[in-house]
C-alpha positions as CSV (number, residue, x, y, z in Angstrom):
1,M,-17.3,22.5,29.0
2,T,-16.2,22.0,25.4
3,L,-12.7,22.2,23.9
4,I,-13.8,25.2,21.9
5,Q,-14.8,27.0,25.1
6,M,-11.4,26.1,26.6
7,R,-9.5,27.4,23.6
8,Y,-11.5,30.7,23.5
9,F,-11.0,31.1,27.3
10,A,-7.2,30.5,27.1
11,E,-6.9,32.9,24.1
12,V,-8.8,35.7,25.9
13,C,-6.6,35.1,29.0
14,H,-3.5,35.4,26.9
15,W,-4.5,38.7,25.2
16,Q,-6.7,40.0,28.1
17,N,-8.9,41.3,25.3
18,I,-11.9,39.7,23.5
19,T,-11.3,41.6,20.2
20,K,-7.7,40.6,19.9
21,A,-8.5,37.0,20.8
22,A,-11.2,36.9,18.1
23,E,-8.7,38.2,15.5
24,Q,-6.3,35.4,16.4
25,L,-8.9,32.7,16.4
26,H,-10.5,34.0,13.1
27,V,-14.0,34.2,14.7
28,S,-16.3,37.1,15.5
29,Q,-16.1,39.0,18.8
30,P,-19.8,38.1,19.7
31,T,-18.9,34.4,19.2
32,I,-16.3,34.5,21.9
33,S,-18.4,36.7,24.2
34,V,-21.3,34.2,24.1
35,A,-18.9,31.3,24.7
36,L,-17.4,33.0,27.8
37,R,-20.8,33.8,29.2
38,A,-21.9,30.2,28.7
39,L,-18.7,29.0,30.4
40,E,-19.3,31.2,33.4
41,E,-22.9,30.0,33.7
42,E,-21.9,26.4,33.4
43,T,-19.1,26.6,36.0
44,E,-21.0,29.1,38.2
45,L,-17.7,31.0,38.5
46,Q,-16.8,34.6,37.8
47,L,-13.8,34.3,35.6
48,F,-12.9,37.9,34.7
49,Q,-13.0,41.4,36.1
50,R,-12.8,44.4,33.7
51,E,-10.1,47.0,34.1
52,G,-10.6,49.5,31.4
53,R,-10.2,47.6,28.1
54,K,-8.5,44.7,29.8
55,L,-10.1,41.5,31.1
56,M,-8.3,40.5,34.3
57,L,-8.6,36.9,35.6
58,T,-10.2,36.4,39.0
59,S,-8.6,33.9,41.4
60,D,-11.1,31.3,40.2
61,G,-10.4,32.1,36.6
62,G,-6.6,31.7,37.3
63,R,-7.2,28.2,38.8
64,L,-9.4,27.2,35.9
65,L,-6.8,28.5,33.4
66,G,-4.2,26.2,34.9
67,K,-6.4,23.2,34.4
68,V,-7.5,24.2,30.9
69,T,-3.9,24.9,29.8
70,H,-2.9,21.4,30.9
71,I,-5.8,19.8,28.9
72,L,-5.1,21.9,25.8
73,E,-1.4,20.9,25.9
74,Q,-2.4,17.3,26.1
75,M,-4.8,17.7,23.1
76,R,-2.0,19.4,21.1
77,Q,0.3,16.5,21.9
78,L,-2.4,14.0,20.9
79,E,-3.0,15.8,17.6
80,E,0.8,15.6,16.9
81,D,0.9,12.0,17.8
82,V,-2.1,11.1,15.6
83,H,-0.5,13.1,12.7
84,A,2.7,11.2,13.1
85,M,0.9,7.8,13.2
86,A,-1.0,8.7,10.1
87,H,2.0,9.8,8.1
88,H,4.7,7.4,9.3
89,R,3.6,3.8,9.5
90,N,6.7,1.9,10.4
91,L,5.0,-1.4,9.5
92,I,4.1,-1.8,5.8
93,R,2.1,-4.8,4.8
94,M,3.0,-5.8,1.3
95,A,2.2,-8.5,-1.2
96,L,4.9,-9.6,-3.6
97,P,3.9,-12.4,-6.0
98,L,6.3,-15.3,-6.5
99,Q,7.2,-14.5,-10.1
100,L,8.1,-10.9,-9.3
101,G,9.8,-11.9,-6.1
102,T,12.7,-13.4,-7.9
103,Q,13.7,-9.9,-9.1
104,F,12.6,-7.7,-6.3
105,L,12.8,-9.6,-3.0
106,P,16.6,-9.8,-2.7
107,Q,16.8,-6.0,-3.2
108,I,14.0,-5.2,-0.8
109,L,15.4,-7.4,1.9
110,G,18.9,-6.2,1.2
111,E,19.5,-2.7,-0.1
112,F,16.1,-1.2,1.0
113,H,16.5,-2.6,4.5
114,Q,19.9,-1.0,4.8
115,L,18.7,2.3,3.5
116,H,15.6,2.4,5.8
117,P,16.2,0.2,8.8
118,E,13.4,2.1,10.7
119,L,10.8,0.6,8.3
120,E,9.5,-2.9,9.0
121,L,8.0,-4.8,6.0
122,D,5.6,-7.6,6.4
123,I,5.9,-9.3,3.0
124,I,3.3,-11.9,1.8
125,E,4.3,-14.0,-1.2
126,S,1.1,-14.7,-3.0
127,G,-0.6,-15.0,-6.4
128,G,-1.6,-11.8,-8.2
129,I,-5.3,-12.4,-7.9
130,S,-5.0,-13.2,-4.2
131,A,-3.0,-10.0,-3.7
132,L,-5.7,-7.8,-5.3
133,Q,-8.3,-9.3,-3.1
134,M,-6.2,-8.7,0.1
135,I,-5.7,-5.0,-1.0
136,E,-9.4,-4.5,-1.5
137,E,-10.1,-6.0,1.9
138,E,-7.4,-3.8,3.4
139,K,-5.5,-6.7,4.8
140,L,-2.5,-5.3,2.9
141,D,-1.2,-1.7,2.3
142,I,0.6,-2.2,-1.0
143,A,0.9,-5.0,-3.6
144,L,3.6,-5.2,-6.2
145,T,2.0,-7.5,-8.7
146,N,0.8,-8.4,-12.2
147,Y,-2.6,-7.0,-13.1
148,E,-5.0,-5.9,-15.7
149,T,-5.6,-2.1,-15.6
150,G,-9.1,-1.3,-14.5
151,S,-10.0,-4.8,-13.6
152,N,-11.2,-3.6,-10.2
153,P,-12.7,-0.1,-9.8
154,K,-12.0,-0.2,-6.1
155,L,-8.2,-0.3,-6.6
156,D,-5.6,2.2,-7.9
157,Y,-3.0,1.0,-10.3
158,E,0.4,2.5,-11.1
159,Q,2.3,0.6,-13.8
160,L,6.0,-0.1,-13.4
161,S,6.8,-2.5,-16.2
162,T,5.6,-5.0,-18.7
163,C,6.8,-8.6,-19.0
164,E,5.9,-11.5,-21.3
165,I,4.5,-14.9,-20.4
166,C,6.8,-17.6,-21.8
167,F,6.8,-21.3,-22.3
168,V,9.3,-22.7,-19.9
169,T,10.8,-26.2,-20.2
170,Y,13.9,-28.3,-19.5
171,P,16.9,-27.8,-21.8
172,E,16.6,-31.3,-23.4
173,H,13.0,-30.7,-24.5
174,P,12.5,-30.9,-28.3
175,L,11.0,-27.3,-28.3
176,A,13.7,-25.8,-26.0
177,G,15.7,-24.5,-28.9
178,R,12.8,-22.8,-30.7
179,K,12.6,-19.1,-31.0
180,S,8.8,-19.2,-30.4
181,V,6.1,-21.8,-30.0
182,S,2.4,-21.7,-30.8
183,C,-0.7,-23.1,-29.0
184,E,-0.8,-25.7,-31.7
185,D,2.7,-26.8,-30.8
186,L,1.7,-27.2,-27.2
187,A,-1.7,-28.8,-27.6
188,E,-0.5,-32.2,-26.2
189,E,2.2,-30.9,-24.0
190,P,2.0,-32.1,-20.3
191,L,2.0,-29.0,-18.1
192,V,2.7,-28.2,-14.5
193,M,1.3,-24.8,-13.6
194,L,0.8,-22.2,-10.9
195,D,-2.8,-22.4,-9.6
196,S,-5.8,-20.2,-10.1
197,S,-4.6,-17.5,-7.7
198,F,-2.1,-16.4,-10.4
199,L,-2.9,-14.3,-13.4
200,V,-0.8,-16.6,-15.6
201,Y,-3.4,-19.4,-15.0
202,Q,-6.1,-17.2,-16.3
203,E,-4.1,-16.0,-19.3
204,I,-3.0,-19.4,-20.4
205,H,-6.5,-20.9,-20.1
206,E,-7.9,-18.0,-22.2
207,L,-5.1,-18.7,-24.8
208,Y,-6.1,-22.3,-25.1
209,A,-9.8,-21.5,-25.2
210,R,-9.3,-19.2,-28.2
211,H,-8.0,-22.2,-30.0
212,N,-10.8,-24.5,-28.7
213,K,-8.3,-26.5,-26.7
214,Q,-7.7,-27.4,-23.1
215,P,-4.3,-27.3,-21.5
216,R,-3.1,-30.7,-20.5
217,V,-2.2,-29.9,-16.9
218,I,-1.0,-32.8,-14.7
219,H,-0.4,-30.7,-11.6
220,Y,-1.2,-27.3,-10.2
221,S,0.8,-25.7,-7.3
222,P,0.8,-22.3,-5.5
223,Y,4.6,-22.6,-5.2
224,L,7.0,-21.4,-7.8
225,H,9.9,-23.6,-6.6
226,T,7.7,-26.6,-6.9
227,I,6.8,-25.8,-10.5
228,K,10.4,-25.2,-11.4
229,N,11.5,-28.4,-9.7
230,L,8.9,-30.5,-11.6
231,V,10.1,-29.0,-14.9
232,R,13.7,-29.7,-14.0
233,H,12.8,-33.3,-13.4
234,Q,11.2,-33.4,-16.9
235,L,7.7,-34.2,-15.6
236,G,6.2,-31.4,-17.6
237,S,6.7,-27.9,-18.9
238,T,5.0,-24.7,-17.7
239,F,4.2,-21.0,-18.4
240,L,5.8,-18.3,-16.4
241,A,6.5,-14.6,-16.6
242,R,10.0,-14.1,-18.0
243,P,11.4,-12.4,-14.9
244,A,10.6,-15.5,-12.8
245,I,13.3,-17.5,-14.5
246,L,16.9,-16.9,-13.3
247,P,20.1,-18.1,-14.9
248,D,20.7,-20.5,-12.0
249,D,17.4,-22.2,-12.8
250,H,18.9,-23.8,-15.9
251,L,15.6,-23.8,-17.7
252,A,14.8,-23.0,-21.3
253,V,12.6,-20.0,-21.9
254,V,10.7,-19.7,-25.2
255,S,8.4,-16.9,-26.4
256,L,4.9,-17.5,-27.6
257,T,3.9,-16.7,-31.2
258,E,0.9,-15.0,-29.7
259,P,2.6,-12.8,-27.2
260,I,0.9,-12.4,-23.8
261,L,2.1,-9.4,-21.9
262,L,1.5,-8.9,-18.2
263,K,1.5,-5.4,-16.7
264,S,3.3,-5.2,-13.4
265,G,2.8,-2.4,-11.0
266,I,1.9,-1.1,-7.6
267,I,-1.7,-1.6,-6.3
268,T,-3.3,0.3,-3.5
269,K,-6.9,0.6,-2.2
270,K,-8.7,3.5,-3.9
271,G,-9.4,6.3,-1.4
272,R,-6.9,5.0,1.1
273,P,-4.3,7.7,1.9
274,L,-0.7,7.0,1.0
275,Y,1.4,7.6,4.1
276,A,5.0,8.9,4.0
277,D,6.5,5.5,4.7
278,D,4.4,3.9,1.9
279,K,5.8,6.6,-0.5
280,V,9.4,5.8,0.5
281,L,8.9,2.2,-0.5
282,I,7.0,3.0,-3.7
283,H,9.7,5.4,-4.8
284,Y,12.3,2.7,-4.2
285,L,10.4,0.2,-6.3
286,Q,10.1,2.8,-9.1
287,D,13.8,3.4,-9.0
288,I,14.9,-0.2,-9.1
289,T,12.4,-0.9,-11.9
290,R,14.0,1.7,-14.1
291,K,17.4,0.1,-13.5
292,L,16.2,-3.4,-14.5
């Protein structure tokens, strides 16, 4: 006995008429007739008796209808539950790279949590390149990260903002008061840098390569606070996205004469549906970006 047979049987029982049931189900009358005959043959039960134009249930038909009605109600509830699960995912797995986290994390954990306490966020702080890989592997639902548009055809990109990569050093550094610095100015500069999981690593290495130079990196780290701390201790300078530097860091931020701009935005897996709760978070990120 199939679900389709059950639905046809229940509808005919409701209307006591095959023609009317066929109209409601948007199928042909012969389709229902064939299904009911097959059902009677399969169950070896006489389900209906004809009284004029009406089909009246037999006692066996009535008992079967009770069981079928229960099963169809359970299926209806299952479909509703599946729909709810598909469109309201209370746990959202999200990547938030360190450099953007300085701006967005306090608001997400503060205001957004107050506005939507029903949503649970599992936030991973990672480099932009690592975040893209985790989205592609579906280990994450959303990434708010720096990226290069079209760098991965398996991902969807929605740009939120653009920020520049800057030279960052301690206030006493001879270049700290400059309006801008060039690659030539920084040729021998000792550097502490975020590691290869960050797009800034790639961009800076490409900048030096264009000038046939190698950055003089004395230490790589995946931790933003480590990089900032090493700069504050005057062990080296670094390159960071401008939003990563806060007033309390007490660091000097200098533009590059060859500007490097990072696009920041929301990354999702291409072809993966955006659920209602995902959209709530995305709309919030779009709103706070416009206010920055």
